[in-house]
N, C-alpha and C positions, 0 to 999 in steps of 0.2 A: 707059340706058348704051349706049355705042357699041361694046360687045364682049359676046359671049355665051360664048365659049370662051377657054381659056387661050392658045391660039395667037393668037386675035385680040387678046387683052390684050397679049401680048408684041410683036405687030406694031405696035400703037398706041404702046407705050412707045418702040420703036425709031424710029417715025415722028416722034414729038414730042420725042424726046430726054429722056424723063422716067423716073424710077423708077416702080415699080408704085404705091407709096404716094402720090406726088405726082399721078400720073395719076388715081388713084381719087378724090383730093380734088377735082380739077377736074370729074370726071364726076358726083360726088355733088352738088356745088354746082350744076351745070347742071341736074341732074334735079330737085333740091328747090326751086330758085329762091332758095335762101339763099346768102349770101356765103360764100366760102371761109373767111373768118375765123370766121364763125358755125359752120360745119361743123367746123372745127378745134377750136373751143372746146368744142363738144358732145362730140367724141371725147376731148378732153383730160379732160373731166369723167368720162367712162367709165373712163379709165385711173386716175384718182384712186380710183374705187370699187374697181378691181382691186387697187391697192396697199393700200388699207384692209382688204380682205378677206384678203390675205396676212397682214398684221400681226395681225388678229383671230384668224385660224386658228392662228397661232404662239403667241399669248399669252393667249387667253381660252378659256373652257370651250366646246368645240364638241360636247359630247355631244348627240346628236339626241334628238328627242322620243320616238322609239321606244326609245331606249337602246341601239340596235344598234351605233352607230358614234360616233366622236369621239376627238380627241386623238392620232390616229396621226401627224399631222404633227409634233407635239411629241415623240413617241416617236422619230421618225427623227432629229430634231435632237439629242435627248439622247443617243442611241446614238453619233452621230458625235462628240460631245464626249469620249467615252471610248474609242472604237475608230475606226480608219481605215475610212472607208466603202469598200465594194467598188467603188462607182461612181466614187469620187473626190469631192472637195469640191463641185465646180461642178455636176455632174449630180445629186448628192445634194441640193443646194439646190433645183434646179429641181423635183425630185420632191417634196420636202417642201413647197414653196410650192404646188404643184398640189394636193397632198393638203389643205393648209390651206384653200384656197379652196373645194374641193369639200365639205369638212366644214362650212364656214360655210354653204354652201347647204343641206346636210342638217339643220343646226340652225336653219334659217329666218332666216339672216342675209342681208344684201344682197350680191348678186353681179351680174355682167354675163354674160348668156347668150352664150357664144362657141363655137359658134353656138347651143347650147342650155344649159339649166341642168345637164343631166346631164354635159356636157363643159366646164363653166365653169372648171375649174382649169388646163387645159393651157396656154392662151395666157398667163394671168397667171404661171403657174409658170415658163415659158420667158422671158417678157419681164422680169419683176421680177428674177429671178436673174441674167439677162444684163446688165441695167442696172447692178446692183451690181458685177458682175464687170468690166465694161468701162468703167464710169464715164460712161455715156451720159446726156445730159440728157433731160428728159421730152419735149421737142419731137421728138427722134429716135424715141422709142418711140411717140408718137402717129402719126407717119407710118407706123410699122410696123403699127399697128392698121388704118390705111387699106389697107395692102398685104394684111393678113390678110382684111380685109373684101372686097377685090376677089376674092380666091381663093374665099372663102365664097360670094360672089355667083354665081360660075360653077358651083360644086358644087351649090348650091341650085336653080339653074335648069336643070341638066342631070341631076341625080340626086336625092339626098335629104340632108337634115340632121336628119331626125326618126327616132328609134328605132322609133316605131310604124309607120313606113312602110318603113324599110330596115334595121332592126337597129342594133346599136351601132356598126357600121362607118360608119353615117351620122352619128352624133353624135361619138363619140371619134375615129373615123377622120378625119372632116372637120376636127375641131379640130387634130389632129396635122398634117394637110396645111397648114392655114392657118398654124399656128405655124412649121412648118419653112420654108415659102416666105418668110414675113415675116422670119424670122431670117437667112436667106441675104441678104436685102436689107439688113438692119440691119448685117450684117458686111461690107458693101461688095460683095456679089455682084451679078451682072447679073440682069435680069429673066429671061433664059433659064435661068440657073442656079436661080433661085427656082422657076420652073415645073417644072424637073426634080425639085426637092426635093419638090414636091407629089405627083408621080407615085411617087417612091420611097417616100414616107410612106404613101400610100393603098394601094398594092399589098400592103403588109404588114399591113393590117387587113381586107382583103377577107374577107367571110363572118363577121365578128365579130357574134355574136348579141346581142340585148338581152333579158336575163333577170333583171330586178330581183327580188330576194327580197322577198316581201310587197308587190310593186308600188311599193316605195319607191326613191327615187334615192339609195341608200346602198350596198347589197351587190349586185353587185361594182363599182358605178359609181365609187365613190371611189378604190379602188385602181387602176382602169383610167385614171383621170386621172393618177395618179402615174406609172404606166408610160408613159402617152402622152407626158408631157413629155420623158422620156428618149428615146423614139423620135423625137420631133421634133428633138432635138439631133443624133441620129445621122444623120437624113436630111439635115439642113442641112450637117453636116460632109462627108457624101458628095458632095453637090452642089457645095459650095465647092471640093472637091478635084478636081472635073471628072468625077465619076461621073454618068452619064446614066441617065435612065429610058428604057430601050430601047423599051418600050411607051409611046408618047406619053401625057402626063398626061391629055389629054382623053379618050383611049381608056380609060385606067384608070377615069376617072369614069363612063364608059359601062358598064364592067364592074361597077362598084359598083351602078349602077342595075339591071343584069341580075341580079346576085346577090341584091340586096335584094328585087326583085320575085318571085324564086323562093323566097325564104326562107319557111318555114312560119310561119303566124300565131302559133304558140306561142312562136316565137323573136323576136317583134317587140313587145316591151314589154307583153306580156299577163300576165307572170308565170305562164304556162302551160307552160313548159318550161325546159330548161337548169338552171342552178343553183337557180332558184326551186322546182323540183320534186324536188330531191334529198331524201333523208330529213331532213337537217338543215334544208333550206329549207322543207319542209312543216311541220316542227315549229315553226320560227320564225313562219310564217304563222298557224298554229293559236294560238300564244301571243299574237300580236298581235290576233287576232280576239277571243279571250277577254278580253284586257285592255280592249279597246274596249267590250265588253259591260258589264263590271263598272264602268267609269268613266263610262258614259253614263247 
């Protein structure tokens, strides 16, 4: 790749007169040695999987093997059919779709890690709900995925995208930043605005710990995906309105690295702290261990 930071990415877009998505397609093709058409087709197939996961989460049984989670996306949709959502219809859709995909993951269904399985619902939640809302074709959304990929590439190479390394800020936080920046571009924003959206999103997840109950990607991971989709919409709206990330987005990424490196190990996907070690969390872990013994 000919960029390592978001500033370099923005400068390349300006130099070549390209959107982030189209520039990333060129860069990916040059790096892989495959044609742009082949790279686009591959990403298009990923988007098909995302859409399938949304539909499965909305219409099929997503009860996890542990029995701890499942069907919350359907509960959100059912509630909205009887009561006006506090979020409004569109943000509520994004939230429900994000929950749906994350529940598919927890029930061992097929998802696309964006950037990880633990944060797999945020980009599909934002993308699929926005596509329905604005009537975009799949081609536009696939370019959006390339834009999200460019942002994720920068974060991964300058900080973390793994909860075991940097806490949930690295997983859910990164996904929110990727979704927000890509959505700005999908809505016709400039690369500079998209980059501001990344910083706006990331700074509001700094310090978020990774504390999965029982070590499973279920509690609180699934609901964090739902909340994350709404945060991405908010960051995109701010950036499109001209709100800037006063601390440059690349510097926010560096802070995420600093915070994640200083985070205690018990708060980095070990299930050794946070929600995992509350009285209820310990009780759930004990029940899971006992169930495993009796079933083995």
